[in-house]
One Martini backbone bead per residue (centre of mass of N, CA, C, O) as a GRO file, in nm:
protein
  102
    1MET     BB    1  -2.030  -0.167  -0.654
    2SER     BB    2  -1.884   0.074  -0.497
    3LEU     BB    3  -1.672   0.336  -0.505
    4GLU     BB    4  -1.542   0.289  -0.232
    5THR     BB    5  -1.459  -0.002  -0.273
    6THR     BB    6  -1.289   0.044  -0.523
    7LYS     BB    7  -1.074   0.229  -0.394
    8ILE     BB    8  -0.983   0.040  -0.168
    9GLU     BB    9  -0.907  -0.201  -0.347
   10ARG     BB   10  -0.693  -0.049  -0.507
   11GLU     BB   11  -0.511   0.016  -0.265
   12LYS     BB   12  -0.457  -0.279  -0.188
   13LYS     BB   13  -0.310  -0.353  -0.450
   14VAL     BB   14  -0.081  -0.152  -0.428
   15ILE     BB   15   0.033  -0.245  -0.152
   16GLU     BB   16   0.090  -0.532  -0.238
   17VAL     BB   17   0.291  -0.471  -0.459
   18MET     BB   18   0.492  -0.320  -0.280
   19ILE     BB   19   0.547  -0.546  -0.074
   20ARG     BB   20   0.638  -0.764  -0.275
   21LEU     BB   21   0.875  -0.610  -0.392
   22TYR     BB   22   1.026  -0.567  -0.129
   23CYS     BB   23   1.050  -0.864  -0.036
   24THR     BB   24   1.194  -0.980  -0.283
   25LYS     BB   25   1.449  -0.779  -0.266
   26ASN     BB   26   1.508  -0.793   0.068
   27HIS     BB   27   1.411  -1.120   0.140
   28GLN     BB   28   1.422  -1.334  -0.093
   29THR     BB   29   1.153  -1.396  -0.211
   30LYS     BB   30   0.935  -1.576  -0.432
   31ILE     BB   31   0.617  -1.609  -0.344
   32ASP     BB   32   0.599  -1.548  -0.058
   33LEU     BB   33   0.576  -1.386   0.221
   34CYS     BB   34   0.697  -1.285   0.482
   35ASP     BB   35   0.587  -1.246   0.794
   36ASP     BB   36   0.622  -0.936   0.817
   37CYS     BB   37   0.487  -0.862   0.543
   38GLN     BB   38   0.217  -0.999   0.597
   39LYS     BB   39   0.144  -0.826   0.843
   40LEU     BB   40   0.151  -0.556   0.693
   41LEU     BB   41  -0.070  -0.621   0.488
   42GLU     BB   42  -0.295  -0.675   0.691
   43TYR     BB   43  -0.283  -0.402   0.831
   44ALA     BB   44  -0.338  -0.224   0.583
   45GLY     BB   45  -0.614  -0.348   0.519
   46LYS     BB   46  -0.752  -0.265   0.784
   47ARG     BB   47  -0.707   0.039   0.755
   48LEU     BB   48  -0.864   0.069   0.490
   49ASP     BB   49  -1.137  -0.042   0.596
   50GLN     BB   50  -1.127   0.207   0.833
   51CYS     BB   51  -1.153   0.448   0.665
   52PRO     BB   52  -1.312   0.758   0.717
   53PHE     BB   53  -1.311   0.858   0.394
   54GLY     BB   54  -1.314   0.661   0.174
   55ASN     BB   55  -1.391   0.805  -0.125
   56GLN     BB   56  -1.212   1.067  -0.010
   57LYS     BB   57  -0.945   0.946  -0.028
   58SER     BB   58  -0.625   0.982   0.012
   59THR     BB   59  -0.327   0.965   0.057
   60CYS     BB   60  -0.160   0.890   0.338
   61ALA     BB   61   0.051   1.124   0.320
   62GLN     BB   62  -0.204   1.346   0.299
   63CYS     BB   63  -0.321   1.283   0.562
   64THR     BB   64  -0.470   1.393   0.875
   65VAL     BB   65  -0.492   1.086   0.948
   66HIS     BB   66  -0.309   0.861   1.164
   67CYS     BB   67  -0.373   0.507   1.173
   68TYR     BB   68  -0.090   0.431   1.226
   69GLN     BB   69   0.139   0.298   1.384
   70LYS     BB   70   0.451   0.394   1.418
   71GLU     BB   71   0.596   0.133   1.323
   72MET     BB   72   0.416   0.086   1.070
   73ARG     BB   73   0.470   0.358   0.935
   74GLU     BB   74   0.773   0.309   0.891
   75ARG     BB   75   0.747   0.052   0.724
   76ILE     BB   76   0.570   0.170   0.492
   77ARG     BB   77   0.768   0.388   0.408
   78SER     BB   78   0.994   0.200   0.320
   79VAL     BB   79   0.834   0.056   0.104
   80MET     BB   80   0.757   0.309  -0.065
   81ARG     BB   81   1.041   0.415  -0.122
   82PHE     BB   82   1.128   0.158  -0.273
   83SER     BB   83   0.871   0.088  -0.469
   84GLY     BB   84   0.773   0.334  -0.621
   85PRO     BB   85   0.998   0.362  -0.845
   86ARG     BB   86   0.969   0.053  -0.942
   87MET     BB   87   0.670   0.062  -1.046
   88VAL     BB   88   0.720   0.208  -1.313
   89LEU     BB   89   0.834  -0.062  -1.441
   90SER     BB   90   0.629  -0.299  -1.336
   91HIS     BB   91   0.360  -0.076  -1.287
   92PRO     BB   92   0.279   0.191  -1.456
   93LEU     BB   93  -0.033   0.234  -1.431
   94MET     BB   94  -0.056   0.207  -1.127
   95ALA     BB   95   0.142   0.433  -1.056
   96LEU     BB   96  -0.004   0.661  -1.199
   97ARG     BB   97  -0.278   0.637  -1.060
   98HIS     BB   98  -0.170   0.674  -0.773
   99SER     BB   99  -0.034   0.956  -0.817
  100LEU     BB  100  -0.329   1.074  -0.901
  101ASN     BB  101  -0.555   0.962  -0.717
  102ARG     BB  102  -0.796   0.753  -0.883
   0.00000   0.00000   0.00000
């Protein structure tokens, strides 16, 4: 497994945790994601797979290339604003590592 794959896969796990946390708290889902959140997760995964920076990837908020469509960018921002602070309690190591972008 290359370093690039490792970093992208780690980012995918972080975004999945964020979306699941958001969906559970805002859409009252128990196990599976609602349809909208599932589509957002799939979209984010595709965007990460196609990231032109690969191993040199920064966080999306710091990126110079905005590969998300406007509507999806707004949705993911809402998810991140909601889930980011809550991840400190539910997934502290993941949140710390993500904030340090390593």
